N, C-alpha and C positions, 0 to 999 in steps of 0.2 A: 569215546564219550566226552572226554575233556575238550577235545577239539570242537565238538558240536556245541558244548556249553559255552566255550570261548567265542565261537562263531555267532551264537545267538546274541550275546552282548554286543558284538560288533554291529550286527544287523539293527539292534535296538538303538544303538548310538547313531547310526546313519539315518534311521527314520526320524529320530528326535531332531537332528541337525537339519534335515530336509524340511520338517514341519516348521521349525523356527524360521528358516530362510523364507519359506512360502508366506508365513504369517507377517514377517517384518519387511520383506523387500519385493513383494509382487502385488499386482492389482487385485488378485484374489484375496490376499491377506488384508489389503486396504479395505476391501468391501466387507470382509469379516469384522475388522475392527470397527468400522462405521456401524455395522449391524448390532454388534454387542453394545456399543455406546448408546445407540438409539433405543434398544430394548430396555437398557438400565436407566434411561431417562437422562443420560449425561449430555453435556454440550458437545455436539458433533462438529462444531466449527474448527476444532483443533486436530481432528483426525486427518490422516493423509488422504488426498484425493486419488482417484484411480489413475489420472494422467500424471500425477507427480512422479511416478516411477519411470516415465518415459521422457521426462523433461531434461534439458541439458543447460538451462539458463544458469547464469552466475548466481552465487548466493546473495542474500540481502546485502544491499550496499553498506560499505563500511561506516558511512556517516550515521546509519541507524543505531550503531553501537557507540558512537562518539558524537553525541548531540552538540550542535553548534548554535550559539545564541546570536540573534541579530544585534546590531549596534543599538544603543538606547535611543539614538536619534537618527532619523532618515538622512541618507547622504544625498545632498543636492548636486546632481550632475547635469542639470539643464535638460537637454533633449536626449541624454545618454541612457544607457540601460539602468532601470531603476532597481532599488531594493525590492524584494529580497533576492532577485536574480543574481546580483553581484556577489552576495555572500554565497549563494548556491554554486556559482561557478568556481569560487575559490575553494570550496570544501567538498563539492560533489562530482568532480571530474573523474572519469574512469581512468584506470591505469592498466595498460598503456592507453594513450589517446589514439583515436583513429588516425591512420596515415595521412588522410586529407587534412585533418585538423593540424597535425604537426607541420605539414607543408605550408598551411595557411598562416600560422602564427610565426613560423621561422624561428630564428635563434636570437637571443639577446641576453642582457644582464639581469633582466627581471624574470619572473616565473612565467611558464606557459599560461597559467590562469590569468595573470595580469595582461599578457599580450592578447589572449582571447577576449578579455573584457574590452580592451581597447578596440578590437575589431567589431565586437558586438555593439559598442557605443555608436559606431557609425552605420551599422547595417541592420539593427534590430527592427526598425520601422514599425514599432508598436506591436510586433509579433515575436516575442522571445523564442517560442517553440520553432517557428519557421526559420529564424536566424540560426538557431543551434543546429537544425537539420542541414542547412546550407553549409555551415561550418564543418559538418561531419562528412558530407558526401558531395557537396557542390550543388550549384543551381540546376545543372542539366539533368542529373539523375532524379532530383526531387521533382522537377517540372514534368519529366516524362511519367513518373509514377502518378502524379496528380492528373495528367491527361488520361491515362489509362483508367484510373478510378472514375473519373468523370464520364468517360465513354461507356462504362458499365452501369451507370446510374447511381453510383455511390453518393449518398448525401454528404454535403460539406466535404468535398474531396481534398481540400487544402489542409485539413487536420492530419497530423502524422498518423494518429490511430486509425484513420479511415483509408489511408493510401499506402500504409507500410507494406501490406501484402503484395503490392505491385512492384516493390523493389526487389532486386536480386538478393539472395541470401546474405551475401557479404555486406551489401549496402545497407540492408535492414539492420544487421547486427551492429555495424558502425554507427548508424544513426540512432538506434535505440540506446547504445551505450552512453552517448552524449546527451540526447534529448531526455530520456527517462531519468538518468542520474541527476541532471541539473533541475529539470522540471519537478521531479519528485521532492527534492530537498527544498526547492523554492516554495512548494505548496505547504509543507509542514512548518517552515520558518515563518509563514504568513497565516498560520491558523488563527481563527477566531474561536475562543473557548465557547462551547455550546450553551453555557449558562453564565451567570455573573462571575466575574473574575475572583470575587472574594469567597466563593464557595470552596470549602475545604475538600480534600480527597479523603474519603472515609476508608477506602480499601485500594491500595496502589496496584500497579501492574506487577506480575510475577507469580511465582509458585506460592501457594498458601493451602491451608486446610479449608476445604469448601465448607461454608457455614451450614449448608443443608445436607450435603452428601457425606460430610465428615471424612473425606479422603483428600489426599494431596493432589491438587490440580493447578494447571496454569490459569491464572486470572488474566485473561487476554485483553484487559482494558483497565479503566479506572472507574471507581464508583463515586458519584457526586450526590450527596444527600440533599435533595431539594424537595419541597412539599409537592404533593400531587397537584397538577395543574400549572406548574411552572413552565413558561414558554421555553422551547428548545430551538436553538438557532443552528443553521448549517455552518459547519466549521470552515467551509470553502465553497466556491462555486462548483457546480458539477451536475451530474445526472443521477436520478433515482434509478438504481438497478434492481431494487427489491423493496417492497413494503408489504407488511402483513402481520400475522400473529401466530405464535406457537407456544407450546407448553413451557419452554425454557426461557426464551427471550421476551415473552409477552408480545405486546404490540411493538413493532420495530420498523426502522427505516435504514436502508443502506445506500450511501451515496458514493458514486465513482467520480474521482477528480483527475486532474492531469498527472502525468508522470507515474502511473501505477499506484496512486494513493487512493484509498477508500476509507470512509468513516461509517460507523454504525452507531445507532442510538436505540437503546433497548429499554424495556419495561415501561413504555409510554402508556399514558391513559387515553390519548387521542392523537390520531393522524389527521393532518389537515388536507385530506383528499389527495395525498400523494400516491402516485402509481408509477410503475416502471416506465422509463422513457421521459418522464417530466424533468425539465431543467429547473435548477434552483440557483439562487444567487447567494454569495457569501453573506451570512448574517440573517438570511431569510428565516422566518419562523416556520418550522416544518411540523410542529405538533406540540403536545404538552407532556410533561413528565408524569409518571404514575407509579404503580406498584403491581403491574401485571406480570404473568409468567412465574418463574421460579425465583421469588424475591423474598427477602426477610424484612423489607421495609421500603418506604417510598425513596426512590433514588433513580438517577440516570446511570446506566452502564454505557460508557463511551469507549468505543474501540477505534484504533487507528491502525491501518494495514498498509504495508508496502509490498506490492507484487504478491498479495495474498497472505503475507506473513505478518502477524500481529507484532507491533512495536509499541514501546511505552510512549504515550502522548504527553506525559507530564513535563519532560524537559523542554517541550516546545510551547509551553504555556507562557504567555507574556509575564515576565517577572519571575518565572521559574515555578516549580511545584509548590503547592500549599496544601 
């Protein structure tokens, strides 16, 4: 009987461990977490996606945890690589660099970043993304992928995002390491604040006690208290990937930018006819602020994401957080 009693507790322990593992580390658990959050009316944007458990990408870039400020004044380099790409190369390079990039920049007394900038100054040709890809994998592999993408009818095949799947696995990995790292950082270093620069941040990024739910939750953006009807501007050029309305975010727009960067604008009162697939320019008015959804007062909830992970946008505001 003692053996049975002891064995029963072992069984119970094994079952508990298995349930915890399924809940926290499998797609079934991810679906369960999403469902519970949805039923309780919580923000589901921070719950893990089903595919997250099968991904093997590198974690969010180191620069996202170590914000880099642009120089106060632009660097005049004539026809060379402009800011903010120069700063992004210095601070956003992958470690280690792709083999082709190391061979390209060679050795010297200065840093690999400085030698790569010198090469880019001569070869960027108005297309930093294309030049970075050539530096990562060479002209031949890039051109071959572009031709394959074009042959299958892919729109704008010269964009890395549109032809990357036609590269070999290793070539895509090398190109993405350099292109996404540098382009992503260059985008956030050149952000336009979605409202006037003098608007204070009423609730910063990070964990807090939710003002409505009264539980500790990640505040995945910053709150900017502005009157209803305040014009909202696109932080960067990009494409609308979603525009709509729900009970949590109210009326919202999500924009996709270069380098895996996206921005979201929530609790709006009006959307300016934006729908998925529309292109927007940096600074373009995309709608007006409001108080829709789960909100305690008129404000803009502004989110900045890198490869789907929310990061604090405040350090990349011109002049720093306010």
